[in-house]
C-alpha positions as CSV (number, residue, x, y, z in Angstrom):
1,X,-65.6,92.2,-56.2
2,X,-68.6,93.9,-54.5
3,X,-69.8,92.6,-51.3
4,X,-73.4,93.0,-50.4
5,X,-74.0,92.4,-46.7
6,X,-77.7,91.7,-47.2
7,X,-76.9,88.6,-49.2
8,X,-73.3,87.6,-49.0
9,X,-72.5,85.3,-46.1
10,X,-68.7,86.2,-46.3
11,X,-69.6,89.8,-45.3
12,X,-71.7,88.7,-42.3
13,X,-68.8,86.5,-41.0
14,X,-66.1,89.0,-41.9
15,X,-63.9,90.0,-38.9
16,X,-62.7,93.6,-39.3
17,X,-59.2,94.7,-38.2
18,X,-60.1,98.4,-38.3
19,X,-62.3,100.3,-35.8
20,X,-64.1,102.0,-38.7
21,X,-65.2,98.9,-40.6
22,X,-66.1,97.2,-37.3
23,X,-68.4,100.1,-36.4
24,X,-69.9,100.1,-39.9
25,X,-70.5,96.4,-39.8
26,X,-71.9,96.2,-36.2
27,X,-74.3,99.1,-36.6
28,X,-75.6,98.1,-40.1
29,X,-74.2,100.7,-42.4
30,X,-72.6,98.5,-45.0
31,X,-74.5,97.5,-48.1
32,X,-71.8,97.2,-50.8
33,X,-68.1,97.7,-50.9
34,X,-65.7,97.4,-53.8
35,X,-63.2,95.5,-51.8
36,X,-64.1,95.2,-48.1
37,X,-60.9,93.3,-47.1
38,X,-58.5,95.7,-48.8
39,X,-60.4,98.8,-47.4
40,X,-60.3,97.3,-43.9
41,X,-56.6,96.6,-44.2
42,X,-56.0,100.3,-45.3
43,X,-58.1,101.7,-42.5
44,X,-56.3,99.6,-39.9
45,X,-52.9,100.6,-41.2
46,X,-53.3,104.3,-40.4
47,X,-55.5,107.3,-41.0
48,X,-57.2,107.4,-44.5
49,X,-59.4,110.1,-46.1
50,X,-62.9,109.6,-47.4
51,X,-65.7,111.8,-48.8
52,X,-69.4,112.1,-49.4
53,X,-70.9,114.5,-51.9
54,X,-74.0,116.6,-51.4
55,X,-75.6,118.7,-54.2
56,X,-77.1,122.1,-53.3
57,X,-80.7,121.6,-54.7
58,X,-82.4,123.0,-51.6
59,X,-81.4,125.3,-48.7
60,X,-81.4,122.3,-46.3
61,X,-80.5,118.6,-46.4
62,X,-83.1,116.1,-45.4
63,X,-83.1,113.0,-43.3
64,X,-82.3,110.8,-46.3
65,X,-78.8,112.4,-46.1
66,X,-78.4,111.7,-42.4
67,X,-77.1,108.1,-42.7
68,X,-74.1,109.3,-44.8
69,X,-73.5,112.2,-42.4
70,X,-73.4,109.7,-39.6
71,X,-70.9,107.6,-41.5
72,X,-68.6,110.6,-41.9
73,X,-69.0,111.3,-38.1
74,X,-68.0,107.7,-37.2
75,X,-65.1,107.9,-39.8
76,X,-63.7,110.9,-37.9
77,X,-64.4,109.4,-34.5
78,X,-62.4,106.3,-35.4
79,X,-59.3,108.3,-36.4
80,X,-59.7,109.2,-40.0
81,X,-60.2,112.4,-42.1
82,X,-63.6,113.1,-43.6
83,X,-64.3,115.4,-46.6
84,X,-67.7,117.0,-47.1
85,X,-67.9,117.7,-50.9
86,X,-70.4,120.4,-51.7
87,X,-71.7,120.1,-55.3
88,X,-71.6,123.7,-56.4
89,X,-70.7,122.4,-59.9
90,X,-72.6,119.2,-60.2
91,X,-75.8,120.9,-59.0
92,X,-75.7,122.8,-62.2
93,X,-76.0,119.5,-64.2
94,X,-78.4,117.4,-62.1
95,X,-78.1,113.8,-60.9
96,X,-80.4,111.6,-63.0
97,X,-80.4,108.9,-60.3
98,X,-83.9,107.8,-59.3
99,X,-85.4,110.7,-61.2
100,X,-88.1,110.4,-64.0
101,X,-87.3,113.9,-65.4
102,X,-84.6,116.5,-65.5
103,X,-84.0,118.4,-62.3
104,X,-84.8,122.1,-62.6
105,X,-81.6,124.1,-63.3
106,X,-80.8,126.6,-60.6
107,X,-79.0,129.9,-60.9
108,X,-75.5,130.5,-59.4
109,X,-77.1,132.8,-56.8
110,X,-79.6,130.1,-55.6
111,X,-76.9,127.4,-55.5
112,X,-74.6,129.7,-53.4
113,X,-77.4,130.5,-51.0
114,X,-78.4,126.8,-50.7
115,X,-74.7,125.9,-50.1
116,X,-74.2,128.5,-47.4
117,X,-77.4,127.3,-45.6
118,X,-76.5,123.6,-45.8
119,X,-73.0,124.1,-44.3
120,X,-74.3,124.7,-40.9
121,X,-75.7,121.2,-40.6
122,X,-72.3,119.6,-40.7
123,X,-70.7,121.5,-37.8
124,X,-73.1,119.6,-35.4
125,X,-71.6,116.3,-36.5
126,X,-67.9,116.9,-37.3
127,X,-65.0,118.9,-36.2
128,X,-63.5,121.0,-39.0
129,X,-60.0,122.3,-39.2
130,X,-56.8,122.1,-41.3
131,X,-54.7,119.4,-39.6
132,X,-54.8,115.7,-38.7
133,X,-58.2,114.2,-38.7
134,X,-60.0,117.5,-38.9
135,X,-62.9,117.5,-41.4
136,X,-62.7,119.7,-44.4
137,X,-65.4,121.1,-46.8
138,X,-64.7,121.7,-50.4
139,X,-66.8,122.7,-53.4
140,X,-66.4,120.9,-56.7
141,X,-67.2,124.1,-58.6
142,X,-63.5,125.0,-57.8
143,X,-62.3,122.6,-60.4
144,X,-65.3,121.6,-62.5
145,X,-65.9,125.2,-63.6
146,X,-62.2,125.5,-64.8
147,X,-62.4,122.5,-67.1
148,X,-62.5,123.3,-70.8
149,X,-64.8,121.0,-72.8
150,X,-62.2,119.5,-75.1
151,X,-59.9,119.1,-72.1
152,X,-62.6,117.3,-70.2
153,X,-63.3,115.0,-73.1
154,X,-59.7,114.2,-73.7
155,X,-58.6,113.7,-70.1
156,X,-61.6,111.9,-68.7
157,X,-64.1,110.9,-71.5
158,X,-61.6,108.5,-72.9
159,X,-61.8,106.3,-69.8
160,X,-65.6,105.6,-70.1
161,X,-67.6,103.7,-72.7
162,X,-71.2,104.4,-73.5
163,X,-71.9,100.7,-73.2
164,X,-70.8,100.7,-69.7
165,X,-72.6,103.9,-68.8
166,X,-75.9,102.6,-70.2
167,X,-75.6,99.5,-67.9
168,X,-76.0,101.5,-64.7
169,X,-79.4,101.8,-63.1
170,X,-79.4,105.6,-63.0
171,X,-79.4,105.5,-66.8
172,X,-81.0,102.2,-67.6
173,X,-84.2,102.8,-65.6
174,X,-84.8,106.1,-67.2
175,X,-84.5,104.6,-70.7
176,X,-86.7,101.6,-69.8
177,X,-89.4,104.0,-68.6
178,X,-89.0,105.9,-71.9
179,X,-88.3,109.1,-69.9
180,X,-86.1,111.6,-71.6
181,X,-82.4,111.6,-70.4
182,X,-80.6,114.8,-71.5
183,X,-76.9,114.7,-72.6
184,X,-76.4,117.2,-69.8
185,X,-77.5,114.6,-67.2
186,X,-75.7,111.8,-69.0
187,X,-72.4,113.7,-68.2
188,X,-73.2,113.7,-64.4
189,X,-71.5,110.4,-63.7
190,X,-68.3,111.6,-65.5
191,X,-68.3,114.8,-63.4
192,X,-68.8,112.8,-60.2
193,X,-65.9,110.5,-61.2
194,X,-63.8,113.6,-61.9
195,X,-64.5,114.7,-58.3
196,X,-63.1,111.5,-56.9
197,X,-59.9,111.8,-58.9
198,X,-59.5,115.5,-58.0
199,X,-59.9,114.7,-54.3
200,X,-57.4,111.9,-54.6
201,X,-54.9,114.3,-56.1
202,X,-55.5,117.1,-53.7
203,X,-56.1,115.2,-50.4
204,X,-55.1,111.6,-51.0
205,X,-58.7,110.5,-50.7
206,X,-59.2,106.8,-51.3
207,X,-62.8,106.2,-50.3
208,X,-66.1,107.5,-51.5
209,X,-69.2,106.7,-49.5
210,X,-72.9,107.2,-50.3
211,X,-76.3,105.6,-50.6
212,X,-76.9,102.4,-52.6
213,X,-78.5,104.4,-55.3
214,X,-75.1,106.0,-56.0
215,X,-73.3,102.7,-56.6
216,X,-72.9,103.3,-60.3
217,X,-71.6,106.8,-59.9
218,X,-69.2,105.6,-57.2
219,X,-67.8,102.7,-59.3
220,X,-67.0,105.1,-62.1
221,X,-64.9,107.2,-59.7
222,X,-63.1,104.2,-58.3
223,X,-62.3,103.0,-61.7
224,X,-61.1,106.5,-62.9
225,X,-58.7,106.9,-59.9
226,X,-57.3,103.4,-60.4
227,X,-56.7,104.0,-64.2
228,X,-55.4,107.5,-64.1
229,X,-53.6,107.7,-60.7
230,X,-52.7,103.9,-60.7
231,X,-53.5,103.9,-56.9
232,X,-56.0,102.0,-54.7
233,X,-59.5,103.5,-54.5
234,X,-62.6,102.1,-52.8
235,X,-66.4,102.7,-52.7
236,X,-68.7,101.9,-49.8
237,X,-72.5,102.2,-49.9
238,X,-75.3,102.1,-47.3
239,X,-78.7,100.3,-47.6
240,X,-81.7,102.1,-48.9
241,X,-83.3,103.7,-45.9
242,X,-86.8,102.3,-45.5
243,X,-89.1,101.6,-42.6
244,X,-90.1,98.0,-41.7
245,X,-93.4,98.6,-43.5
246,X,-91.5,99.4,-46.7
247,X,-92.0,103.1,-46.7
248,X,-89.2,105.4,-47.7
249,X,-87.9,106.6,-44.3
250,X,-88.2,110.3,-43.6
251,X,-91.1,111.1,-45.8
252,X,-94.2,112.5,-44.1
253,X,-97.6,113.8,-45.4
254,X,-96.1,117.2,-45.1
255,X,-93.1,116.4,-47.2
256,X,-89.4,115.8,-46.5
257,X,-88.0,115.7,-43.0
258,X,-85.5,118.6,-43.2
259,X,-82.4,119.0,-41.1
260,X,-82.4,122.8,-40.8
261,X,-84.5,124.1,-37.9
262,X,-85.8,126.8,-40.2
263,X,-87.4,124.2,-42.3
264,X,-88.5,121.7,-39.6
265,X,-88.6,122.6,-35.9
266,X,-86.7,120.6,-33.4
267,X,-90.0,119.6,-31.9
268,X,-91.3,118.1,-35.2
269,X,-87.9,116.4,-35.7
270,X,-88.2,114.9,-32.2
271,X,-91.7,113.8,-32.9
272,X,-90.7,112.1,-36.1
273,X,-88.3,109.8,-34.2
274,X,-90.8,109.3,-31.4
275,X,-93.2,107.9,-34.0
276,X,-90.8,105.3,-35.3
277,X,-92.4,101.9,-36.0
278,X,-91.7,99.4,-33.3
279,X,-89.8,97.1,-35.5
280,X,-87.4,99.9,-36.5
281,X,-86.4,101.1,-33.1
282,X,-83.2,99.0,-32.7
283,X,-82.0,99.6,-36.3
284,X,-82.5,103.4,-36.0
285,X,-80.8,103.5,-32.6
286,X,-77.7,101.8,-34.2
287,X,-77.7,104.1,-37.3
288,X,-78.7,107.4,-35.9
289,X,-77.4,107.5,-32.3
290,X,-74.1,106.7,-30.6
291,X,-75.6,104.7,-27.7
292,X,-73.6,101.5,-26.8
293,X,-74.7,98.4,-28.6
294,X,-75.6,96.6,-25.3
295,X,-77.9,99.4,-24.3
296,X,-79.5,99.4,-27.8
297,X,-80.1,95.6,-27.4
298,X,-81.8,96.2,-24.0
299,X,-84.1,98.9,-25.4
300,X,-84.8,96.9,-28.6
301,X,-86.0,94.0,-26.4
302,X,-88.6,96.1,-24.6
303,X,-92.2,94.9,-25.4
304,X,-95.6,96.3,-25.3
305,X,-96.0,99.9,-24.1
306,X,-92.4,99.9,-22.8
307,X,-91.1,100.2,-26.4
308,X,-92.4,103.8,-26.3
309,X,-89.6,104.5,-23.8
310,X,-87.1,103.3,-26.2
311,X,-88.6,105.6,-28.9
312,X,-88.2,108.6,-26.6
313,X,-84.5,107.6,-26.1
314,X,-84.1,107.5,-29.8
315,X,-85.8,110.9,-30.2
316,X,-83.7,112.5,-27.5
317,X,-80.4,111.2,-28.8
318,X,-81.1,111.9,-32.5
319,X,-82.4,115.4,-31.8
320,X,-79.4,116.1,-29.4
321,X,-77.0,115.2,-32.2
322,X,-78.6,117.6,-34.7
323,X,-80.0,120.5,-32.6
324,X,-78.2,120.1,-29.3
325,X,-79.2,118.9,-25.8
326,X,-81.2,122.0,-24.9
327,X,-83.4,121.8,-28.0
328,X,-84.0,118.1,-27.4
329,X,-85.0,118.6,-23.8
330,X,-87.4,121.4,-24.8
331,X,-89.0,119.2,-27.5
332,X,-89.4,116.3,-25.1
333,X,-91.0,118.4,-22.4
334,X,-93.4,120.0,-24.9
335,X,-94.3,116.5,-26.2
336,X,-95.0,115.3,-22.6
337,X,-97.2,118.4,-21.9
338,X,-99.1,118.1,-25.2
339,X,-99.6,114.4,-25.5
340,X,-99.4,112.9,-22.0
341,X,-100.9,115.7,-20.0
342,X,-103.1,117.3,-22.6
343,X,-101.8,120.8,-22.1
344,X,-100.8,123.4,-24.5
345,X,-97.1,124.3,-24.3
346,X,-95.4,127.5,-25.3
347,X,-92.6,125.3,-26.7
348,X,-94.9,123.8,-29.3
349,X,-94.2,125.1,-32.8
350,X,-96.2,128.3,-33.0
351,X,-98.1,129.9,-35.9
352,X,-99.0,133.6,-35.4
353,X,-101.9,135.0,-37.4
354,X,-103.6,138.3,-37.0
355,X,-107.0,138.0,-35.4
356,X,-108.8,139.6,-38.3
357,X,-107.1,137.3,-40.8
358,X,-107.8,134.2,-38.7
359,X,-111.5,134.9,-38.5
360,X,-111.7,135.2,-42.3
361,X,-109.6,132.1,-42.9
362,X,-110.9,128.7,-44.1
363,X,-109.9,125.5,-42.5
364,X,-108.0,124.7,-45.7
365,X,-106.0,127.9,-45.6
366,X,-105.2,127.4,-41.9
367,X,-103.7,124.0,-42.5
368,X,-101.5,125.4,-45.2
369,X,-100.5,128.3,-43.0
370,X,-99.6,125.8,-40.2
371,X,-97.4,123.8,-42.5
372,X,-99.5,120.8,-42.3
373,X,-100.3,120.8,-46.0
374,X,-98.3,121.7,-49.1
375,X,-101.2,123.3,-51.0
376,X,-104.9,123.9,-50.7
377,X,-105.6,120.8,-52.7
378,X,-103.4,118.8,-50.4
379,X,-105.2,120.2,-47.3
380,X,-108.6,119.4,-48.8
381,X,-107.6,115.8,-49.4
382,X,-106.3,115.4,-45.9
383,X,-109.3,117.0,-44.3
384,X,-111.5,114.6,-46.3
385,X,-109.4,111.8,-44.7
386,X,-110.0,113.1,-41.2
387,X,-106.3,114.1,-40.7
388,X,-106.8,117.4,-38.8
389,X,-108.2,118.5,-35.4
390,X,-108.6,122.0,-33.9
391,X,-108.7,121.9,-30.0
392,X,-109.5,118.2,-30.3
393,X,-112.4,118.5,-32.7
394,X,-112.0,116.9,-36.1
395,X,-112.1,119.4,-39.0
396,X,-114.9,118.1,-41.3
397,X,-115.5,121.0,-43.8
398,X,-112.6,122.2,-45.8
399,X,-114.3,125.4,-46.9
400,X,-115.8,126.4,-43.6
401,X,-114.3,129.4,-41.8
402,X,-112.1,128.6,-38.8
403,X,-113.9,128.5,-35.5
404,X,-111.6,129.3,-32.6
405,X,-112.7,131.0,-29.3
406,X,-110.0,132.9,-27.6
407,X,-106.5,133.9,-28.7
408,X,-104.9,130.5,-29.1
409,X,-105.7,127.0,-30.1
410,X,-104.1,123.6,-30.6
411,X,-103.9,122.2,-34.2
412,X,-103.2,118.6,-34.5
413,X,-102.4,116.5,-37.6
414,X,-102.8,112.8,-37.0
415,X,-101.5,111.5,-33.8
416,X,-98.1,113.0,-34.0
417,X,-97.8,116.6,-35.1
418,X,-99.1,119.6,-33.1
419,X,-99.1,123.4,-33.6
420,X,-100.1,126.2,-31.4
421,X,-102.0,128.9,-33.4
422,X,-101.9,132.4,-31.7
423,X,-104.0,135.3,-32.9
C-alpha cells in the first residue's frame, strides 16, 4: 500500500518510532511510501541502508536535487548509511520521466567529466568512509556495463510486463502526447530496478528515495528486490518542489539554480533564497536547513517587513550548508552593501571585460556576457520587458552600444540579481 501524506489522514496521524521517519514527517519530506509502518519499524530496529540515484547529464546538480540530498543527510544524521548512486551507466540511456523527447546521448568522456564534477557537492552534506554509517558513492556503470543483453533479458526482463510498464506516468504521458519513446528509453526503468537489486546484494540496501516523479521507477525496483531476493524493500518519495504560486522551485529567468559554485556564485545562490516567496519561508526552512522546528515556527510567524529577516536566516543557513559559513557571510555582506546601502561591493559576482571590447558591445551582448540571459534572443526579450538596469538606469534599447563611464558599473536584473562589470 502506498501512503500519500498530502491526502491520507493515516499518514498525518502516524506516530513514528524511528528518528529518521519522525524527521521526514515533521519537516515535510514524505509524499509516498510503499509501506510506511514497516519502513519505520526497520529503521527503529537498527541501522539500515538507503540510496538515491543521480544521472550525470550536466557537470553540476541543480536545486531540484537538493531535497533528496537533504534526505540522505538526515538519513545519516539519524544513524543510518546513505549511498549516493552515480548514474554512469543509466546516463547513457536517458530517463524518459517528465521528458517530451529523448535526452541527448553523451559520450563516455563527457559523462566521466560530469561525474567527477558532481561528486564535490556531496562532500558538503555527508561524511564519506568505509565503516559504520559512513556514506559511500558508487557508479552503476560498474555492473550495468558488464551485463550481456541476453543475460539481462533472462535475469531481469522476465519480472516485468509491458502492460505494467505502460501504466507508469513516465511512459503513459509520453504516449498520450504522441511523443516518440525509443526502446532505449523504455529500458531505463528496468536498468534502475537492476540498480536497486544490485545495491541490495552488495550493501544490503533496503530503501530507495527520490522525487515523486520517480515513483514508477522506484516501484519497479522494490518489486524486483522482493521477487528475486525475497527480502523486504521500500520506496519513499518527496513532494514535487514548487513555490506557493505554483512555479517549479529553483528555476529563474537565467535557467537552473546550479549547486556548483562555478555554475552559480554563492552570492546568486544566497540571493535566490533571500527572494523566497513569503508563504514558502517556513516550508523551505524545514526542508533546506537544520534549524530547530520551534525556531522555524517563530520565524514563519513574522509578519510584514519582518519576514525579510526570516528570509535572510534561510539564505544564510542554506548557503552555509552548500558553500560553507565564510561564503555565506560574504554573500550576505555583499547583499547588504548592494541592496540596503546602495554601494558596489567587491564581493559581488564580477564580469571582467576589456575596455575596448566593452565600448563596442551592445546591451544585448553585455547581458549575455554577464550571465543574465542565455542567448541574444533571450536578452532582447528581457530588455523589452524592462528587466535590466546599468547603474540604476533601465536598459531600453537592446541594440544600442553600452554606455558606461569609468572602469566599473553595476548591472542589475530585476530586483534580485546584481553583477559588477569591470573593464
